[in-house]
BAFI-3210 file (N, C-alpha, C; in Angstrom, 3 decimals, decimal comma, padded with zeros to 6 digits):
// residues 146
n [1|2|3|4|5|6|7|8|9|10|11|12|13|14|15|16|17|18|19|20|21|22|23|24|25|26|27|28|29|30|31|32|33|34|35|36|37|38|39|40|41|42|43|44|45|46|47|48|49|50|51|52|53|54|55|56|57|58|59|60|61|62|63|64|65|66|67|68|69|70|71|72|73|74|75|76|77|78|79|80|81|82|83|84|85|86|87|88|89|90|91|92|93|94|95|96|97|98|99|100|101|102|103|104|105|106|107|108|109|110|111|112|113|114|115|116|117|118|119|120|121|122|123|124|125|126|127|128|129|130|131|132|133|134|135|136|137|138|139|140|141|142|143|144|145|146]
n.u [065,376|062,807|060,279|058,684|058,807|056,186|053,925|052,272|053,902|056,086|057,169|056,991|060,074|061,157|064,268|066,634|068,442|071,717|075,055|078,348|081,426|085,348|087,773|090,312|094,105|094,492|091,848|091,102|093,436|092,621|090,290|091,307|092,271|090,135|088,820|090,287|091,598|094,460|095,251|097,786|097,281|095,647|096,937|099,438|101,239|103,529|103,946|101,792|101,982|104,122|103,233|100,787|098,505|095,566|096,481|096,928|098,348|097,954|096,981|093,756|090,551|088,769|085,873|084,130|083,990|083,013|080,203|079,392|078,930|077,151|075,125|074,854|073,536|071,276|070,513|070,847|068,327|066,214|066,414|065,906|063,084|061,961|062,338|063,903|066,722|066,653|067,764|070,480|072,084|074,704|076,912|080,444|081,331|083,591|087,063|087,678|089,993|092,571|091,965|089,569|086,650|083,706|080,025|077,258|074,190|070,490|067,397|063,679|062,466|060,514|057,226|055,730|052,967|051,646|048,832|048,612|051,049|054,605|055,188|057,038|060,158|061,656|064,988|067,106|070,788|073,623|076,624|079,205|081,966|083,936|084,130|082,011|081,464|080,040|080,900|079,953|076,871|073,480|070,856|068,335|066,431|064,188|061,883|058,957|057,286|053,647]
n.v [071,925|074,070|073,685|075,943|079,030|080,206|081,990|079,925|078,146|078,750|079,417|081,054|081,386|079,371|077,388|077,604|075,511|074,906|075,853|075,287|075,844|075,670|077,505|078,875|079,557|079,901|080,414|082,755|085,000|084,166|085,824|087,969|089,005|089,000|091,002|093,118|093,651|093,991|094,142|093,590|092,097|090,492|088,940|088,155|085,908|085,991|088,803|089,218|087,871|088,636|091,477|090,666|091,205|091,269|089,532|087,006|086,295|086,033|085,962|087,343|086,973|088,535|090,701|090,910|088,732|086,831|087,931|087,359|084,880|084,452|086,111|083,663|081,709|081,935|082,802|080,516|079,205|080,813|081,477|079,686|078,956|081,299|083,461|086,785|088,563|091,467|093,322|093,289|093,385|093,447|092,896|092,740|090,554|089,093|088,343|086,308|083,476|081,727|078,006|078,330|077,011|077,609|078,063|079,044|080,127|080,478|082,030|082,715|085,334|087,313|087,804|089,312|089,684|090,626|092,024|093,065|092,955|091,966|089,759|089,712|089,175|088,369|087,277|086,078|086,158|084,231|083,902|081,130|080,191|077,159|077,094|077,936|080,691|083,263|085,007|086,959|088,811|089,368|090,770|089,892|090,570|089,220|088,910|087,351|086,198|086,766]
n.w [032,626|031,562|028,725|027,511|029,205|031,915|033,731|034,884|035,224|037,281|040,580|043,405|045,544|044,028|043,448|040,778|038,794|040,422|039,302|038,724|038,930|037,781|038,597|037,236|036,847|034,149|033,001|034,266|032,851|029,963|030,468|030,809|028,688|026,752|027,854|027,851|030,348|032,005|034,443|036,687|039,308|038,157|036,322|036,962|038,640|040,106|040,686|042,067|044,440|045,428|046,266|047,661|048,199|050,255|051,775|050,919|048,615|046,048|042,768|041,390|040,400|037,949|038,546|036,965|035,636|037,514|037,967|035,240|035,592|037,378|035,978|034,010|035,064|035,482|032,568|031,277|032,095|031,548|028,923|027,039|027,599|026,335|027,793|028,672|030,244|031,567|033,678|036,042|039,214|041,267|043,910|044,967|047,155|048,165|047,346|044,175|043,929|042,039|041,743|043,310|043,710|042,289|042,969|041,364|042,421|042,143|043,026|042,655|043,508|043,565|041,945|039,470|037,705|034,235|032,390|029,733|028,962|028,905|031,362|034,931|036,612|039,556|040,747|043,104|043,375|043,857|044,550|045,780|047,107|047,516|050,201|051,174|051,298|050,467|047,395|045,541|045,552|044,432|042,112|039,501|036,771|034,798|031,917|031,041|028,229|027,533]
ca.u [064,757|061,460|059,762|058,217|058,171|055,046|053,659|052,103|055,116|057,128|056,395|058,046|060,728|061,413|064,863|067,549|069,459|073,105|076,379|079,703|082,873|086,252|088,374|092,080|094,790|094,672|090,787|091,818|094,258|092,045|089,080|091,836|092,549|088,914|088,176|091,819|092,171|095,605|096,161|098,954|096,607|094,790|097,379|100,727|101,076|104,742|103,663|100,577|102,772|105,201|102,603|100,576|097,042|094,522|097,267|096,991|099,666|097,616|095,795|092,275|089,576|088,443|084,855|083,062|084,047|082,022|078,850|078,715|078,769|075,483|073,771|074,381|072,649|069,496|069,661|070,870|067,042|065,049|066,542|065,629|061,777|061,302|062,523|064,829|067,127|066,518|068,730|071,530|073,002|075,558|078,122|081,600|081,734|084,889|087,794|087,837|091,286|092,774|091,544|088,184|085,182|082,274|078,765|076,107|072,385|069,490|065,650|062,665|061,996|059,473|056,331|054,877|051,829|051,135|048,126|048,684|052,706|055,587|055,488|058,280|060,242|063,003|065,564|068,002|071,474|074,504|077,740|079,941|083,012|084,196|084,115|080,594|081,676|079,734|081,731|078,759|075,180|072,683|069,577|068,118|065,333|063,774|060,374|058,235|056,358|052,097]
ca.v [073,048|074,474|074,483|077,315|079,795|080,493|081,937|078,715|076,936|079,375|079,465|082,087|080,319|078,094|077,635|077,138|074,401|075,453|075,445|074,986|076,262|075,731|078,596|078,505|080,933|079,962|081,151|084,529|085,120|084,267|086,839|089,407|089,061|089,536|092,072|094,285|094,351|093,405|094,670|092,075|091,189|089,482|088,150|087,998|085,408|086,381|090,096|089,136|087,051|089,741|092,280|089,932|091,769|090,586|088,229|085,823|086,207|085,176|086,655|087,761|087,041|089,811|090,557|090,645|087,001|086,746|088,970|086,473|083,357|084,841|086,061|082,340|080,596|082,515|082,619|079,013|078,254|081,431|081,781|078,591|079,068|082,495|084,880|087,885|089,264|093,146|094,048|092,256|094,018|092,649|093,419|091,616|090,530|088,307|087,997|085,038|083,092|080,393|077,136|078,246|076,232|078,544|077,770|079,942|079,670|081,488|082,000|083,165|086,225|088,204|087,170|090,678|089,319|091,689|091,512|093,731|093,159|090,763|089,420|090,432|087,956|088,835|086,252|086,436|085,216|084,482|082,801|081,019|079,259|075,929|076,811|078,206|082,042|084,159|086,116|088,308|088,689|090,449|090,315|089,706|090,488|088,989|089,129|086,289|086,954|086,409]
ca.w [031,451|031,266|027,556|027,772|031,051|032,027|035,181|035,437|036,075|037,984|041,949|044,548|046,004|043,226|043,146|039,958|039,107|040,486|038,484|039,487|038,020|038,716|038,573|037,104|036,300|032,470|032,805|034,639|031,806|029,317|030,742|030,838|027,208|026,515|028,514|027,950|031,494|031,967|035,595|037,274|040,378|037,942|035,235|037,076|039,621|040,629|041,074|043,149|045,739|045,974|046,764|049,155|048,576|051,256|052,532|050,307|048,018|044,806|042,008|041,949|039,023|037,493|038,936|035,690|035,202|038,377|037,651|033,884|035,928|037,935|034,914|033,074|035,848|034,844|031,105|030,946|032,315|031,008|027,557|026,347|027,936|025,947|028,872|028,431|030,760|031,679|034,542|036,698|039,962|042,110|044,652|044,737|048,786|048,362|046,156|043,709|043,485|041,016|042,973|043,975|042,908|042,526|042,523|041,381|042,771|041,954|043,473|042,433|044,988|043,457|040,146|038,363|036,301|033,828|031,605|028,419|028,468|029,304|033,124|035,156|037,522|039,797|040,934|044,075|043,092|044,568|043,991|047,167|047,243|048,028|051,801|051,080|051,374|049,381|046,948|044,916|045,497|043,620|041,360|038,305|036,876|033,453|031,291|030,261|027,507|027,821]
c.u [063,319|060,977|059,415|057,770|056,710|054,751|053,048|053,044|055,990|056,349|057,494|058,749|061,613|063,302|065,822|068,082|071,053|073,851|077,252|080,755|084,159|087,164|090,258|093,002|094,679|092,759|090,856|092,210|093,360|090,673|090,078|092,022|091,041|088,406|089,495|092,126|093,276|096,496|096,834|098,339|095,762|095,713|099,037|100,934|102,437|104,448|102,765|101,287|103,660|104,274|101,596|099,133|096,222|095,471|097,021|098,098|099,211|097,199|094,578|091,480|089,091|086,733|083,679|082,853|083,157|080,597|078,580|078,455|077,061|074,553|073,614|073,508|071,352|069,271|070,101|069,020|066,072|065,227|065,621|063,884|060,950|061,638|063,656|065,444|067,310|067,414|069,418|072,075|073,539|076,760|078,735|081,677|082,831|086,016|087,574|089,205|091,729|092,435|090,383|087,260|084,062|081,208|077,715|074,854|071,707|068,266|065,153|061,945|060,773|058,626|055,474|054,088|051,605|049,925|048,469|050,438|053,377|055,378|056,542|058,614|061,614|063,860|066,942|069,055|072,382|075,676|078,769|080,997|083,214|084,109|082,576|080,682|081,172|080,327|081,013|077,772|074,629|071,397|069,146|066,825|064,863|062,561|060,455|056,909|054,657|051,929]
c.v [072,900|074,475|075,680|078,160|080,313|080,800|080,840|077,578|077,154|079,453|080,344|081,314|079,802|078,293|077,315|076,061|074,988|075,189|075,964|074,974|076,216|077,156|078,575|079,730|081,012|081,010|082,731|084,983|085,416|085,520|088,297|089,529|089,339|090,623|093,407|094,628|093,612|093,882|092,994|091,678|090,193|088,134|087,399|087,303|085,668|087,501|089,926|088,395|087,808|090,689|091,727|090,685|091,035|089,457|086,896|085,264|085,362|086,257|086,585|087,609|088,492|089,612|090,423|089,342|086,316|086,983|087,863|085,523|083,653|084,806|084,543|081,827|080,704|082,738|081,377|078,626|079,176|081,464|080,710|078,509|080,518|083,925|085,668|088,516|090,917|093,768|092,879|093,281|093,236|093,383|092,398|091,582|089,947|088,195|086,082|084,416|082,002|079,453|077,083|077,707|076,832|077,997|078,878|079,411|080,843|081,405|082,450|084,278|087,112|087,830|088,562|090,001|090,416|091,111|091,660|093,754|092,196|090,679|089,384|089,536|088,297|087,538|086,874|085,653|085,562|083,544|082,782|080,249|077,816|076,044|077,487|079,889|082,705|085,328|087,052|087,786|089,757|089,801|090,613|089,797|090,086|088,779|087,750|086,610|085,956|085,330]
c.w [031,531|029,318|027,028|029,138|030,522|033,400|036,041|036,416|036,807|039,399|042,878|045,346|045,265|042,838|041,570|040,050|039,105|039,516|039,019|038,479|038,689|037,961|038,458|036,738|034,738|032,192|032,937|033,708|030,741|029,533|030,666|029,479|026,707|027,115|028,512|029,124|032,021|033,433|036,439|038,426|039,484|036,803|035,572|038,825|040,735|041,143|042,332|044,504|046,466|046,478|047,935|049,153|049,283|051,896|052,340|049,124|046,365|043,846|042,094|040,379|039,024|037,737|038,041|035,192|036,365|038,447|035,751|034,461|036,811|036,696|034,021|033,955|035,728|033,457|030,667|030,910|031,913|029,557|026,836|026,492|027,052|026,729|028,442|029,469|030,719|032,418|035,261|037,589|040,767|043,010|044,996|046,121|049,031|047,209|045,621|042,989|042,544|041,971|043,423|042,559|043,037|042,113|042,711|041,663|042,583|042,605|042,865|043,610|044,467|041,933|040,239|037,409|035,776|032,808|030,351|027,883|029,305|030,852|033,451|036,430|038,366|040,828|041,892|043,756|043,629|043,985|045,321|046,243|047,860|049,726|051,936|051,789|050,244|048,660|046,115|045,409|044,876|043,132|040,138|037,928|035,073|032,972|030,903|029,626|027,797|026,862]
res [m|i|d|k|l|s|l|k|n|i|k|l|g|q|e|l|p|p|q|t|k|e|i|t|q|e|k|i|t|r|n|a|e|a|s|l|d|y|n|p|i|h|i|d|p|a|w|a|k|k|v|n|l|l|g|k|g|s|t|i|a|h|g|m|m|t|l|s|f|m|g|k|v|v|t|d|w|a|y|p|g|g|g|t|m|r|s|l|k|s|k|f|v|s|p|v|r|p|g|d|q|l|t|a|r|a|k|i|s|e|i|h|p|r|k|n|e|d|s|f|i|v|l|e|v|l|v|e|n|q|a|s|i|q|v|s|v|g|e|v|g|i|t|i|p|n]
***
């Protein structure tokens, strides 16, 4: 972790510490409760097995659950140093299922120094599962106070 974010200690291509999380049905169900999204594809394993969506016969985590994980890998690094998330764009490219081990990664892809206002940084973010299959990709914009 950086004490104070500064363009002096940020480099193009720099990778943030990755974060790994195991996805369980309990976590998916808790996310459903928090988001009020009770679609059976998320919370009903028997229904998901019967329907067999995408040929796997299991529930699927909410996309927003993966999105929050993408944001967390950046905010855990940026916020303690004074950075602020300004944007988060993503695409969900593969479903996340109970038992998946997800790893979120971020890398600095753009640095925009500014003299009279906060500087701006763009990070490429991705989340992949235990088989190294990307489940989500995107980018995050953060500002750093001068």
